[in-house]
C-alpha positions as CSV (number, residue, x, y, z in Angstrom):
1,M,-20.3,14.5,17.4
2,K,-22.1,13.8,14.1
3,S,-24.6,10.9,13.9
4,H,-23.9,8.1,11.4
5,Q,-26.5,9.4,9.1
6,E,-25.0,12.9,9.1
7,R,-21.6,11.5,8.4
8,L,-22.8,9.5,5.5
9,L,-24.4,12.7,4.1
10,C,-21.3,14.8,4.5
11,A,-19.1,12.0,3.1
12,I,-20.8,11.7,-0.3
13,V,-20.4,14.7,-2.5
14,T,-22.6,15.1,-5.7
15,V,-20.6,14.1,-8.8
16,L,-20.7,16.9,-11.5
17,A,-19.6,15.1,-14.5
18,V,-18.3,11.7,-15.6
19,T,-15.5,11.3,-18.3
20,E,-15.6,8.7,-21.1
21,I,-13.8,6.1,-18.8
22,G,-16.1,6.7,-15.9
23,I,-13.9,8.7,-13.6
24,A,-15.5,11.7,-11.8
25,D,-14.3,15.2,-12.8
26,E,-15.1,16.0,-9.0
27,V,-14.2,12.7,-7.1
28,T,-16.8,11.4,-4.8
29,R,-15.6,11.9,-1.3
30,V,-16.4,8.9,0.8
31,W,-14.5,9.2,4.0
32,D,-14.5,12.0,6.5
33,P,-10.9,12.7,7.6
34,D,-12.1,14.9,10.6
35,E,-14.1,12.0,12.1
36,L,-11.5,9.4,11.3
37,S,-8.7,11.5,12.9
38,R,-10.4,11.2,16.3
39,T,-8.8,8.6,18.5
40,P,-11.1,5.5,18.5
41,G,-12.3,3.7,21.6
42,M,-10.2,0.6,22.1
43,K,-10.1,-2.4,24.6
44,W,-7.0,-4.5,25.4
45,I,-7.5,-8.2,25.0
46,D,-3.7,-8.9,26.1
47,S,-1.7,-6.0,27.2
48,S,1.4,-7.8,28.5
49,S,2.7,-10.2,26.0
50,Q,5.5,-9.7,23.5
51,I,2.9,-9.1,20.8
52,R,-0.2,-7.5,22.2
53,S,-3.9,-7.8,21.0
54,L,-6.6,-5.3,21.0
55,T,-9.8,-4.2,19.4
56,Y,-10.8,-0.7,18.6
57,D,-14.1,1.0,17.3
58,G,-14.8,0.6,13.6
59,E,-17.7,1.9,11.3
60,V,-21.3,1.0,11.5
61,F,-22.2,-2.1,9.7
62,A,-25.7,-3.7,9.1
63,G,-27.1,-1.1,11.6
64,R,-24.7,-1.9,14.4
65,K,-21.4,-0.8,15.7
66,T,-18.2,-2.8,14.8
67,S,-14.9,-3.7,16.4
68,V,-11.6,-4.2,14.6
69,F,-9.0,-6.6,15.8
70,A,-5.3,-5.6,15.8
71,F,-1.9,-6.7,17.0
72,Y,0.5,-4.2,18.4
73,A,4.2,-4.5,19.3
74,T,7.2,-2.2,20.0
75,P,10.9,-2.7,20.4
76,G,10.2,-2.9,24.2
77,T,7.3,-5.4,24.1
78,I,9.4,-7.9,22.2
79,K,12.3,-7.6,24.5
80,G,10.1,-7.7,27.7
81,D,11.1,-4.3,28.8
82,T,9.2,-1.3,27.6
83,S,11.1,1.3,29.7
84,N,13.0,2.5,26.7
85,D,9.9,2.8,24.4
86,R,9.9,6.7,23.9
87,N,9.2,8.8,20.8
88,L,8.9,5.8,18.7
89,P,8.3,6.0,14.9
90,A,5.3,3.9,14.1
91,V,4.0,2.0,11.2
92,V,0.4,0.7,10.1
93,L,0.5,-2.6,8.3
94,I,-2.4,-3.5,5.8
95,H,-2.7,-7.2,4.8
96,G,-4.0,-8.3,1.6
97,G,-6.6,-10.8,0.2
98,G,-6.8,-14.0,2.4
99,G,-4.6,-12.3,5.0
100,T,-5.2,-11.2,8.5
101,A,-3.4,-9.2,11.1
102,F,0.0,-10.9,11.0
103,A,1.9,-11.3,14.3
104,E,5.0,-11.9,12.3
105,W,4.7,-8.7,10.4
106,V,4.5,-6.4,13.6
107,W,7.3,-8.5,15.0
108,L,9.6,-7.6,12.0
109,W,8.8,-3.9,12.3
110,A,9.3,-4.0,16.2
111,Q,12.7,-5.3,15.7
112,R,13.5,-2.5,13.3
113,G,12.7,0.0,16.1
114,Y,9.1,0.8,15.2
115,A,5.8,0.6,17.2
116,A,3.7,-1.5,14.6
117,I,0.0,-2.1,14.3
118,A,-1.6,-4.6,12.0
119,M,-5.5,-4.9,11.9
120,D,-7.6,-7.6,10.3
121,L,-10.0,-6.3,7.5
122,S,-12.4,-9.3,7.5
123,G,-14.2,-9.0,10.8
124,R,-12.0,-11.6,12.3
125,R,-9.6,-12.3,15.1
126,P,-6.5,-14.5,14.4
127,D,-5.2,-16.9,17.1
128,A,-2.8,-15.6,19.6
129,P,0.9,-15.7,18.4
130,I,3.1,-18.7,19.9
131,F,6.5,-18.0,21.3
132,K,9.6,-20.3,22.0
133,D,12.4,-19.3,24.0
134,G,11.3,-15.6,23.7
135,N,11.2,-15.8,19.8
136,L,8.0,-15.7,17.7
137,V,7.0,-19.0,16.1
138,S,6.0,-18.1,12.5
139,N,2.5,-19.1,11.6
140,L,1.1,-17.3,8.5
141,R,-2.0,-19.7,8.3
142,V,-3.2,-19.0,11.7
143,N,-6.9,-19.8,12.6
144,R,-9.1,-16.8,12.4
145,T,-12.5,-16.4,14.5
146,R,-15.3,-14.2,13.3
147,L,-15.8,-11.3,15.7
148,V,-19.4,-11.1,17.1
149,D,-19.3,-7.3,16.2
150,G,-17.0,-7.7,13.1
151,G,-17.3,-5.7,9.9
152,P,-17.8,-7.0,6.4
153,E,-16.2,-10.0,5.1
154,H,-13.2,-9.6,2.6
155,G,-14.7,-11.2,-0.4
156,H,-15.7,-10.2,-4.0
157,L,-19.3,-9.4,-2.9
158,Q,-18.3,-7.0,-0.4
159,K,-15.6,-5.4,-2.5
160,F,-17.6,-4.9,-5.7
161,D,-21.3,-6.1,-5.7
162,S,-22.4,-4.1,-2.6
163,V,-21.7,-0.7,-4.3
164,G,-24.8,1.5,-4.5
165,G,-27.1,2.7,-2.1
166,D,-25.8,3.0,1.5
167,I,-22.0,2.7,1.8
168,D,-21.8,1.1,5.1
169,D,-21.9,-2.5,3.5
170,D,-19.0,-1.7,1.1
171,W,-15.7,-3.4,2.1
172,P,-13.4,-0.7,0.6
173,Y,-15.2,1.9,2.7
174,H,-14.7,-0.1,5.9
175,A,-11.0,-0.9,4.9
176,V,-10.0,2.6,4.6
177,A,-11.7,3.7,7.7
178,S,-10.4,1.0,9.7
179,V,-6.8,1.7,8.7
180,V,-7.1,5.4,9.3
181,R,-8.7,4.8,12.7
182,A,-5.7,2.5,13.5
183,H,-3.3,5.3,12.5
184,S,-5.3,7.6,15.0
185,L,-5.0,5.0,17.6
186,I,-1.4,4.3,17.3
187,R,-0.6,8.2,17.3
188,S,-2.4,8.4,20.6
189,F,-0.1,5.8,22.5
190,A,2.3,7.6,24.8
191,E,5.3,5.8,23.5
192,V,4.7,6.9,19.9
193,D,5.9,10.1,18.2
194,P,2.7,11.1,16.3
195,K,4.6,13.2,13.9
196,R,6.7,10.1,12.5
197,T,4.3,7.7,11.1
198,A,4.1,5.6,8.0
199,V,1.8,3.0,6.3
200,T,2.4,0.0,4.0
201,G,0.1,-2.8,2.6
202,I,0.5,-5.7,0.4
203,S,-1.8,-6.7,-2.6
204,W,-5.3,-5.5,-1.6
205,G,-3.4,-3.9,1.3
206,G,-1.3,-2.0,-1.4
207,Y,-4.6,-1.0,-3.1
208,T,-5.9,0.2,0.3
209,T,-2.6,2.1,1.1
210,C,-3.1,4.1,-2.2
211,L,-6.6,5.1,-1.0
212,V,-5.3,5.8,2.6
213,A,-2.3,7.8,1.5
214,S,-4.7,10.0,-0.5
215,V,-7.1,10.4,2.4
216,D,-5.0,10.7,5.5
217,H,-2.2,13.2,5.0
218,R,-0.8,12.8,8.6
219,F,1.4,9.8,7.3
220,K,5.1,10.8,6.5
221,A,5.5,7.8,4.1
222,A,3.5,5.2,2.2
223,V,4.5,2.0,0.5
224,P,2.0,0.2,-1.5
225,V,3.2,-3.1,-2.6
226,Y,1.5,-4.6,-5.7
227,G,-1.8,-3.0,-5.3
228,C,-2.7,0.1,-7.5
229,G,-5.6,1.8,-9.3
230,F,-7.1,1.2,-12.9
231,L,-8.5,-2.0,-11.6
232,Y,-11.4,-1.5,-14.2
233,D,-9.1,-1.4,-17.2
234,G,-6.3,-3.3,-19.0
235,E,-5.3,-7.0,-17.8
236,S,-6.5,-6.5,-14.1
237,V,-7.9,-9.7,-12.6
238,Q,-10.5,-7.6,-10.8
239,R,-11.8,-6.1,-14.1
240,P,-14.4,-8.9,-14.8
241,A,-16.0,-8.2,-11.4
242,I,-16.2,-4.5,-12.1
243,D,-17.4,-5.0,-15.6
244,A,-20.1,-7.3,-14.3
245,L,-21.8,-4.4,-12.6
246,D,-24.2,-2.3,-14.3
247,E,-23.1,0.9,-15.9
248,A,-24.2,3.2,-13.1
249,R,-22.9,1.1,-10.3
250,R,-19.5,0.5,-12.3
251,N,-19.1,4.2,-12.7
252,L,-19.9,4.8,-9.0
253,W,-17.4,2.0,-7.9
254,I,-14.6,3.7,-9.9
255,R,-15.3,7.1,-8.7
256,R,-15.5,5.9,-5.0
257,Y,-13.2,3.1,-4.8
258,D,-10.6,2.8,-7.6
259,P,-7.3,4.6,-6.5
260,S,-7.2,6.2,-9.9
261,S,-10.0,8.6,-8.6
262,H,-8.0,9.6,-5.5
263,L,-4.2,9.3,-6.2
264,A,-4.1,12.8,-7.7
265,G,-4.7,14.0,-4.2
266,C,-1.8,12.1,-2.5
267,R,0.7,14.4,-0.8
268,V,2.3,11.7,1.2
269,P,5.8,10.6,0.0
270,I,5.1,7.2,-1.6
271,L,7.2,4.2,-2.9
272,F,5.6,2.0,-5.3
273,V,6.7,-1.6,-5.3
274,N,5.8,-4.3,-7.7
275,G,7.1,-6.9,-10.3
276,T,7.0,-7.0,-14.0
277,N,4.9,-9.9,-14.4
278,D,2.3,-9.4,-11.6
279,K,-1.1,-10.8,-12.7
280,H,-3.0,-9.3,-9.9
281,Y,-2.0,-5.7,-10.5
282,P,-0.5,-5.5,-14.0
283,L,2.5,-3.3,-15.0
284,R,0.4,-1.0,-17.1
285,S,-2.0,-0.2,-14.4
286,Y,0.8,0.2,-11.8
287,S,2.6,2.8,-14.0
288,R,-0.6,4.8,-14.6
289,S,-1.1,4.9,-11.0
290,F,2.5,6.1,-10.2
291,Q,2.1,8.8,-12.8
292,L,-1.1,10.3,-11.1
293,V,0.7,11.2,-7.8
294,P,1.7,14.8,-7.9
295,G,3.9,14.9,-4.8
296,P,7.2,13.0,-3.9
297,K,7.2,9.5,-5.4
298,Q,9.5,6.7,-6.2
299,I,9.1,3.3,-7.8
300,R,10.8,-0.1,-7.7
301,I,10.0,-2.6,-10.4
302,Q,11.5,-6.0,-10.0
303,V,11.8,-8.5,-12.7
304,R,9.3,-11.3,-11.8
305,M,8.9,-10.3,-8.2
306,G,6.9,-13.1,-6.5
307,H,3.3,-12.3,-5.1
308,S,2.7,-13.2,-1.5
309,H,2.6,-11.6,1.8
310,P,6.2,-12.7,2.8
311,A,7.5,-11.7,-0.8
312,G,5.6,-8.4,-0.3
313,W,7.2,-7.5,3.2
314,Q,10.7,-8.9,2.2
315,P,12.2,-6.0,0.1
316,S,14.7,-4.0,2.2
317,E,13.7,-0.8,0.4
318,I,10.4,-0.6,2.1
319,G,12.0,-0.1,5.5
320,L,14.8,2.0,4.0
321,F,12.2,4.4,2.3
322,I,10.3,4.8,5.4
323,D,13.5,5.2,7.6
324,S,14.4,8.0,5.3
325,H,11.2,9.9,5.9
326,V,10.6,9.4,9.6
327,R,14.0,8.8,11.0
328,G,16.1,11.1,8.7
329,K,18.3,8.3,7.4
330,A,19.8,7.9,3.9
331,A,17.3,8.1,1.0
332,L,16.8,5.4,-1.8
333,P,18.4,6.3,-5.1
334,I,16.3,8.8,-6.9
335,L,16.0,8.3,-10.6
336,G,14.6,10.9,-13.1
337,V,12.9,10.4,-16.4
338,P,14.9,8.4,-18.9
339,Q,16.0,10.3,-22.1
340,R,16.8,8.7,-25.5
341,K,19.3,10.7,-27.6
342,S,22.0,9.7,-30.2
343,G,21.5,6.0,-29.7
344,M,21.8,6.1,-25.9
345,V,19.6,6.1,-22.9
346,S,20.5,8.1,-20.0
347,V,18.8,9.1,-16.7
348,S,19.9,11.7,-14.1
349,Y,20.0,10.4,-10.5
350,Q,20.6,11.5,-6.9
351,A,22.1,9.0,-4.3
352,D,22.9,9.4,-0.6
353,V,24.6,6.1,-0.8
354,P,27.1,5.3,-3.7
355,L,25.7,3.1,-6.4
356,T,27.1,-0.3,-7.2
357,S,25.3,-1.1,-10.4
358,A,22.8,0.0,-12.9
359,S,20.7,-1.8,-15.5
360,L,18.5,-1.5,-18.5
361,H,15.6,-3.9,-18.4
362,Y,13.5,-4.6,-21.5
363,T,11.1,-7.1,-23.1
364,T,10.5,-7.8,-26.8
365,S,7.6,-10.1,-26.0
366,A,4.0,-9.2,-26.9
367,G,0.7,-10.6,-25.4
368,P,-0.3,-10.7,-21.8
369,L,2.0,-8.8,-19.4
370,V,2.2,-11.8,-17.0
371,D,3.7,-14.0,-19.6
372,R,6.4,-11.7,-21.0
373,T,10.1,-12.5,-20.8
374,W,12.5,-9.9,-19.6
375,Q,16.2,-9.2,-20.4
376,A,18.8,-7.0,-18.9
377,L,21.7,-4.9,-20.1
378,S,24.4,-3.4,-17.7
379,A,24.4,0.4,-17.6
380,S,27.3,2.7,-16.6
381,F,27.0,5.5,-14.3
382,D,29.0,8.6,-13.0
383,Q,28.1,10.9,-10.2
384,K,24.9,12.2,-11.8
385,T,23.9,10.1,-14.8
386,L,23.1,6.4,-15.7
387,T,23.9,5.5,-19.1
388,A,22.9,2.5,-21.3
389,S,23.1,1.3,-24.9
390,A,20.1,2.1,-26.9
391,V,16.9,0.3,-26.2
392,P,16.5,-2.6,-28.8
393,D,14.1,-1.3,-31.6
394,D,12.0,-4.3,-31.0
395,A,11.5,-3.7,-27.2
396,T,7.9,-3.3,-26.3
397,I,8.5,-2.2,-22.6
398,W,11.6,-1.0,-20.8
399,F,12.8,0.8,-17.8
400,M,16.2,1.4,-15.9
401,S,17.1,0.7,-12.4
402,A,20.0,1.4,-9.9
403,T,21.3,-0.3,-6.8
404,D,23.4,1.2,-4.0
405,Q,26.0,-0.3,-1.7
406,R,23.1,-1.4,0.8
407,G,21.7,-3.5,-2.0
408,A,18.7,-1.1,-2.3
409,M,17.4,-0.8,-5.7
410,T,15.0,1.6,-7.4
411,S,13.9,2.2,-10.8
412,T,12.6,4.6,-13.4
413,D,8.9,4.6,-14.5
414,V,8.0,2.0,-17.1
415,V,8.3,3.0,-20.8
416,F,5.7,1.3,-23.0
417,A,7.2,1.6,-26.6
418,N,5.7,-0.8,-29.2
419,V,2.5,-1.8,-27.2
420,D,0.3,-4.3,-29.0
C-alpha cells in the first residue's frame, strides 16, 4: 500500500499551461481513484437500530489519521426486519453548508427501497436519531459533537484559504475523498448490489457531487442540487473568497477544486437541479457547468426554487432519475436543444411517460440574477415536439420545460439572450 506521502505525490500532476481564466489545460489530479476504491476500515457505533451509526477511515489530516461519521439505513433496518435486504440499490447522500449526516435523509431513501449512507463532512457526529412508535422524529437541527479524530472543519478557511502547499488541510480534498470512501464502503455491504449505486448532494453537497461524479465512475447516476462550478466567476457568493487569494493560489484553487476543471471528465449520467434565482449557485454558472458534461445529462430548472436541505431533497425527479438508471424504471422526459424558427420555438423530446403540460419560461428583467422576475407561457406538444410562441423580443433569459403524468418536470438548458 502506498504511503501517505507517495499518494500525495502521485495525486498531484504538474500543470502544463493555464488559460486566461486560470483553468489548467491539463487538470491537476488531486484524488487517487485506485486508493479510494478500496474498502475503508469501519466501526459500528450502533449496528442494530432502525438507522445505524458508524465511522470509517478518512484521509490524513494534521499528520494523523481521521474517521468519518455516517448514518446508514436500509428498507429492512427501518422496518426492524433485514431478512429481505438483498441486492439493494444504494445511494450516497452529501450534505451542504451548515449540514451534517441527516438521519431523515437516509430514512427517506430507505423508504424508497435503497440502502442509504449519509456522512458528516465537518469532522463531527450528530446525536442519535429519536424514534416514536417506530417512526423517525424529524430533527434537522440536531446537536453535533466534534470527533476526536475528525477531519477539517466545513468553513471558508478550510474551503479556500488553506489551498497551497500540502493538500491534506484542504476541505474539498477531504470532502471528495470521504464521499468516494463511503461509496466504496456501501458497495462492500452484503445486502447491496455494488453495480447499482448513485450519489446526490445539496448545495455544497451538490458542488461535491459534481467533483465526485467526475472522479468516481462506478456510480450509475448523480444528482447535484444547487451546487455547480465556475464559483470564481459571475455572481457567485463564493467568488469574493476566491478572489481574495493571491493569483497563484487562486489559479491553483480553480484547477484543483472548482468543478469546472473536472466536469469535462464526468461519464456518470447526471441530473442538474436548481432554481432560476438561486443566489448561492447562480443560473449562469449552473448552465455553464451543465454544458461541460460530455456524457448523458439532464437539467431541471424550477422558477424560484427554495434553497435548503429539505427543499433540496424534495423534488421527486431526483428519485425518479436515479430509479431509471439503477432500477430500470421509466426515465424523466428528455428535452433537446430549443430551436427558434419562423417566429416559433420548438424542442424535440422523448418521454417514457406521457406529458401533461409544457411551458416556455422567460424573464425580461436585467440586473442581478437573484432579483429577476420570471413569466411563463403555455406550450403545445405532440408525440415528438414541444412548440411555443416566439420568445418576447425583450427576453433576457429563457428556457422550456415539460411535465409528465407523474408530475415529473425537466427543462432545456437556459438560453441567455440579451444579457447585460
